[in-house]
C-alpha positions as CSV (number, residue, x, y, z in Angstrom):
1,M,13.9,-17.5,69.4
2,D,12.4,-15.0,67.1
3,V,13.0,-15.7,63.4
4,T,12.8,-12.7,61.2
5,A,12.6,-13.1,57.4
6,S,15.4,-11.5,55.5
7,P,14.7,-8.7,53.0
8,A,15.8,-11.0,50.2
9,A,13.3,-13.7,51.2
10,S,10.5,-11.1,51.6
11,G,11.3,-9.7,48.1
12,S,11.3,-13.2,46.6
13,E,7.9,-13.9,48.2
14,A,6.5,-10.7,46.8
15,A,7.8,-11.5,43.4
16,I,6.2,-14.9,43.5
17,S,2.9,-13.4,44.6
18,E,3.0,-10.9,41.8
19,T,3.7,-13.6,39.3
20,E,0.9,-15.8,40.5
21,T,-1.5,-12.8,40.4
22,A,-0.4,-12.0,36.9
23,A,-0.8,-15.6,35.8
24,T,-4.3,-15.7,37.3
25,T,-5.2,-12.5,35.5
26,V,-3.9,-13.9,32.2
27,R,-5.9,-17.1,32.6
28,S,-9.1,-15.2,33.5
29,V,-8.6,-12.9,30.5
30,L,-8.1,-15.8,28.1
31,V,-11.1,-17.8,29.4
32,G,-13.1,-14.6,29.2
33,A,-12.0,-14.0,25.7
34,V,-13.0,-17.4,24.5
35,A,-16.3,-17.3,26.4
36,T,-17.1,-13.8,25.0
37,A,-16.3,-14.9,21.5
38,G,-18.7,-17.8,21.9
39,L,-21.4,-15.5,23.2
40,A,-20.9,-13.0,20.4
41,L,-21.0,-15.7,17.8
42,S,-24.2,-17.1,19.2
43,S,-25.8,-13.7,18.8
44,I,-24.8,-13.3,15.1
45,V,-25.0,-16.8,13.7
46,P,-27.8,-16.6,11.1
47,S,-30.7,-18.9,10.6
48,A,-28.7,-20.4,7.7
49,L,-27.3,-22.9,10.2
50,H,-30.8,-24.5,10.4
51,S,-31.8,-24.0,6.7
52,G,-29.2,-26.1,4.9
53,V,-27.4,-23.0,3.5
54,V,-23.6,-22.9,3.8
55,P,-23.1,-21.8,7.5
56,L,-21.1,-18.7,7.3
57,V,-21.2,-16.7,10.5
58,G,-22.9,-13.3,10.0
59,A,-26.0,-11.5,9.0
60,P,-27.7,-13.0,5.9
61,G,-28.0,-9.6,4.3
62,G,-24.4,-8.6,5.0
63,E,-21.3,-8.7,2.9
64,I,-20.1,-12.0,4.2
65,W,-20.4,-13.8,0.8
66,G,-18.3,-11.2,-1.1
67,H,-15.6,-11.2,1.5
68,A,-15.6,-15.0,1.8
69,W,-15.3,-15.2,-1.9
70,V,-12.3,-12.9,-1.9
71,Q,-10.6,-15.1,0.7
72,W,-11.3,-18.2,-1.3
73,W,-9.8,-16.5,-4.4
74,H,-6.6,-15.8,-2.5
75,A,-6.5,-19.3,-1.0
76,D,-6.6,-20.7,-4.5
77,A,-3.7,-18.4,-5.4
78,L,-1.4,-19.7,-2.7
79,P,1.6,-20.0,-2.7
80,R,1.7,-17.2,-5.4
81,W,-0.4,-14.9,-3.2
82,P,-1.3,-12.1,-3.8
83,D,-1.2,-13.0,-7.6
84,G,-4.2,-14.7,-9.1
85,P,-4.3,-18.5,-9.5
86,E,-2.4,-19.2,-12.7
87,H,-3.8,-22.7,-13.4
88,W,-7.2,-21.3,-14.6
89,L,-6.2,-17.7,-15.5
90,L,-4.4,-16.9,-18.8
91,D,-3.4,-13.5,-17.6
92,E,-1.8,-12.7,-14.3
93,R,-4.1,-10.6,-12.1
94,K,-2.6,-9.1,-9.0
95,W,-5.4,-8.1,-6.6
96,A,-5.0,-5.6,-3.9
97,V,-7.3,-6.0,-0.9
98,I,-8.1,-3.5,1.9
99,D,-7.1,-6.0,4.6
100,P,-4.1,-8.0,3.3
101,I,-3.1,-9.6,6.6
102,T,-6.6,-10.7,7.5
103,T,-7.1,-12.0,3.9
104,L,-3.8,-13.9,4.0
105,F,-4.7,-15.5,7.3
106,A,-8.1,-16.6,6.0
107,A,-6.6,-17.7,2.7
108,T,-4.0,-19.8,4.5
109,V,-6.6,-21.5,6.6
110,G,-8.9,-21.8,3.6
111,A,-6.2,-23.6,1.6
112,L,-6.0,-26.2,4.3
113,S,-9.6,-26.6,5.4
114,G,-11.9,-24.8,3.0
115,P,-13.5,-21.3,2.8
116,V,-16.3,-22.0,5.4
117,V,-13.9,-23.0,8.2
118,A,-11.6,-20.1,7.2
119,W,-14.3,-17.5,7.4
120,N,-15.8,-18.7,10.7
121,L,-12.3,-19.1,12.3
122,T,-11.4,-15.6,11.2
123,V,-14.5,-14.2,12.8
124,F,-13.8,-16.1,16.0
125,V,-10.2,-14.8,16.1
126,G,-11.3,-11.3,15.5
127,I,-13.7,-11.3,18.5
128,V,-11.0,-12.9,20.7
129,A,-8.5,-10.3,19.6
130,A,-11.0,-7.5,20.4
131,F,-11.5,-8.9,23.9
132,L,-7.7,-9.1,24.5
133,G,-7.2,-5.6,23.1
134,G,-9.9,-4.2,25.3
135,A,-8.3,-5.9,28.3
136,I,-4.9,-4.5,27.6
137,L,-6.4,-1.0,27.0
138,A,-8.3,-1.2,30.3
139,R,-5.2,-2.4,32.2
140,S,-3.1,0.4,30.8
141,Q,-5.5,2.8,32.3
142,S,-5.6,1.0,35.7
143,G,-9.0,-0.5,34.9
144,D,-10.4,-4.0,35.1
145,P,-9.2,-6.1,32.1
146,L,-12.3,-8.3,32.1
147,V,-14.6,-5.3,32.0
148,G,-12.5,-3.7,29.2
149,G,-12.5,-6.9,27.2
150,L,-16.2,-7.4,27.5
151,A,-16.9,-3.7,26.7
152,L,-14.9,-3.8,23.4
153,A,-15.7,-7.3,22.2
154,L,-19.4,-6.9,22.8
155,A,-19.7,-3.3,21.6
156,P,-22.7,-3.0,19.3
157,S,-20.7,-1.1,16.7
158,F,-18.0,-3.9,16.5
159,L,-20.5,-6.8,16.5
160,G,-22.4,-4.9,13.8
161,S,-19.3,-4.8,11.6
162,V,-18.6,-8.5,12.3
163,A,-22.2,-9.5,11.5
164,S,-22.0,-7.5,8.3
165,G,-18.8,-9.2,7.2
166,L,-16.6,-6.2,7.3
167,T,-13.3,-8.0,7.7
168,E,-11.4,-4.7,7.6
169,D,-12.7,-4.0,11.1
170,F,-11.7,-7.3,12.6
171,A,-8.4,-5.8,14.0
172,L,-10.1,-3.5,16.5
173,G,-8.3,-5.2,19.3
174,L,-4.9,-4.2,17.8
175,A,-6.1,-0.6,17.6
176,A,-7.1,-0.8,21.3
177,V,-3.6,-2.0,22.2
178,A,-2.0,0.8,20.2
179,L,-4.1,3.5,21.8
180,G,-3.6,2.0,25.3
181,W,0.2,2.2,24.9
182,I,0.5,5.7,23.4
183,G,2.7,7.7,25.8
184,S,3.3,4.8,28.1
185,P,6.1,5.2,30.7
186,D,7.4,1.9,29.5
187,R,9.5,2.7,26.4
188,R,9.0,-0.7,24.8
189,R,5.3,-0.3,25.0
190,A,5.4,3.2,23.7
191,L,7.4,2.1,20.7
192,A,5.2,-1.0,20.2
193,A,2.2,1.3,20.0
194,G,3.7,2.8,16.8
195,V,4.3,-0.7,15.4
196,C,0.6,-1.6,16.1
197,L,-0.6,1.5,14.5
198,G,1.5,0.9,11.4
199,L,0.3,-2.7,11.1
200,L,-3.3,-1.6,11.3
201,A,-2.9,-0.3,7.7
202,S,-2.5,-3.9,6.6
203,F,-5.6,-4.9,8.5
204,G,-8.0,-2.1,7.4
205,L,-7.2,1.3,6.0
206,V,-10.3,3.0,7.5
207,L,-9.7,1.5,10.9
208,A,-6.0,2.6,10.7
209,W,-6.9,6.1,9.8
210,T,-9.4,6.4,12.6
211,A,-6.9,5.0,15.1
212,A,-4.2,7.4,13.8
213,V,-6.4,10.4,14.4
214,A,-7.1,9.2,17.9
215,A,-3.4,8.5,18.5
216,I,-2.5,12.1,17.7
217,G,-4.9,13.4,20.3
218,L,-3.7,10.9,22.9
219,G,0.0,11.7,22.1
220,I,-0.6,15.4,22.6
221,A,-2.3,14.7,25.9
222,A,0.5,12.4,27.0
223,L,3.0,15.0,26.2
224,L,1.2,17.7,28.1
225,H,0.9,15.6,31.2
226,A,4.4,14.0,31.1
227,A,6.9,14.6,33.9
228,D,9.7,14.3,31.4
229,R,8.5,15.9,28.2
230,R,11.7,15.5,26.4
231,T,11.8,11.7,26.8
232,T,8.1,11.4,26.0
233,L,8.4,13.5,22.9
234,F,11.3,11.3,21.7
235,E,9.3,8.2,22.2
236,L,6.3,9.7,20.4
237,I,8.4,10.7,17.4
238,A,10.1,7.3,17.4
239,G,6.7,5.5,17.6
240,A,5.4,7.7,14.7
241,G,8.4,6.7,12.7
242,L,7.9,3.0,13.3
243,A,4.2,3.4,12.4
244,A,5.2,5.1,9.1
245,V,7.6,2.3,8.3
246,C,5.1,-0.5,9.1
247,T,2.5,1.3,6.9
248,L,4.7,1.2,3.8
249,P,3.7,-2.3,2.7
250,A,0.0,-1.5,2.7
251,A,0.7,1.8,1.0
252,A,2.7,0.2,-1.7
253,G,0.0,-2.4,-2.2
254,T,-2.8,0.1,-2.8
255,A,-0.8,2.9,-4.6
256,R,-1.6,1.5,-8.0
257,P,-4.9,0.2,-9.3
258,R,-5.3,-3.4,-10.1
259,R,-7.8,-5.4,-12.0
260,C,-9.9,-7.9,-10.2
261,P,-12.7,-10.2,-11.1
262,P,-16.2,-9.5,-9.6
263,A,-17.6,-11.7,-6.9
264,R,-21.0,-13.4,-7.3
265,T,-23.2,-13.4,-4.2
266,G,-25.3,-16.3,-3.1
267,A,-22.9,-19.1,-1.9
268,A,-19.3,-19.6,-1.0
269,P,-17.6,-21.6,-3.7
270,T,-16.0,-24.8,-2.6
271,S,-14.7,-26.1,-6.0
272,G,-14.6,-25.3,-9.6
273,R,-13.9,-22.1,-11.4
274,P,-14.9,-18.9,-9.6
275,A,-17.3,-16.3,-11.0
276,A,-14.6,-14.3,-12.8
277,R,-14.7,-12.8,-16.2
278,R,-12.5,-14.7,-18.6
279,P,-9.6,-13.0,-20.3
280,A,-10.3,-11.7,-23.8
281,A,-8.1,-14.4,-25.4
282,A,-10.2,-17.2,-23.8
283,R,-13.4,-15.6,-24.9
284,R,-12.1,-15.4,-28.5
285,R,-11.2,-19.1,-28.5
286,A,-14.6,-20.0,-27.1
287,S,-16.5,-17.9,-29.7
288,P,-14.3,-17.9,-32.9
289,S,-17.2,-16.8,-35.1
290,L,-17.5,-13.4,-33.3
291,P,-15.3,-10.5,-34.5
292,P,-12.7,-9.3,-32.0
293,S,-14.6,-6.1,-31.4
294,R,-17.6,-8.0,-30.2
295,Q,-15.6,-10.4,-27.9
296,A,-13.6,-7.8,-26.0
């Protein structure tokens, strides 16, 4: 007797097959992200690892020391972040940074494990995020996620920023996700693109500005090619509104100038007082013989 599978059974088998395929793709992308990060790190780890210098990942002539110092400063300020650490400062010094979310992540890790681990882990996460963002961007355009992830995470321009210690570029993967979902037929992704664009302002202002300019062009193209332009226009406007709302915290943090102590290059501090200029009151107590005009 012939046995014919019912439509419901066939649909269930198709759904299971799609789920297994998606799970395999996710596993491949995650493994590829970690492997790519390891490959990228091996290409930018300086000779300091073999010379006894504090092993911060990056080019020896880059800005890694200054950025790692900033992260350490904020780690010492926790849980009062972003205010300055009050136990060795007489005056409160709020310090705005160009990448508050990245700095907060590194500061949190640094408060638990020290500035060296915090810096290196932040670099690793940035490269993994770039791979995942490239994979999502490629998949949104019907491309190969592994190829997209490799292309973005190993892009010379991105690795150059990473090696130079430019933490404000570490969220390139988030920018890729936002640009990949601009004008998506899936409303949730279209709105999530706006959220990603807005959050970029708290990862790096220059990166956010560049992504916003690209998003305008992609939004116009999506609107011109949309089958339902009214719906697409509504989603683009809603996404832009969400982006504006998510940008407000970063805008508020950088709207007013704040004093901050200068960083000293050479080595990441692990203990003791940082290389900050002491408040005037502390200098006067340290040198009571000098007149106030010479101590300011």
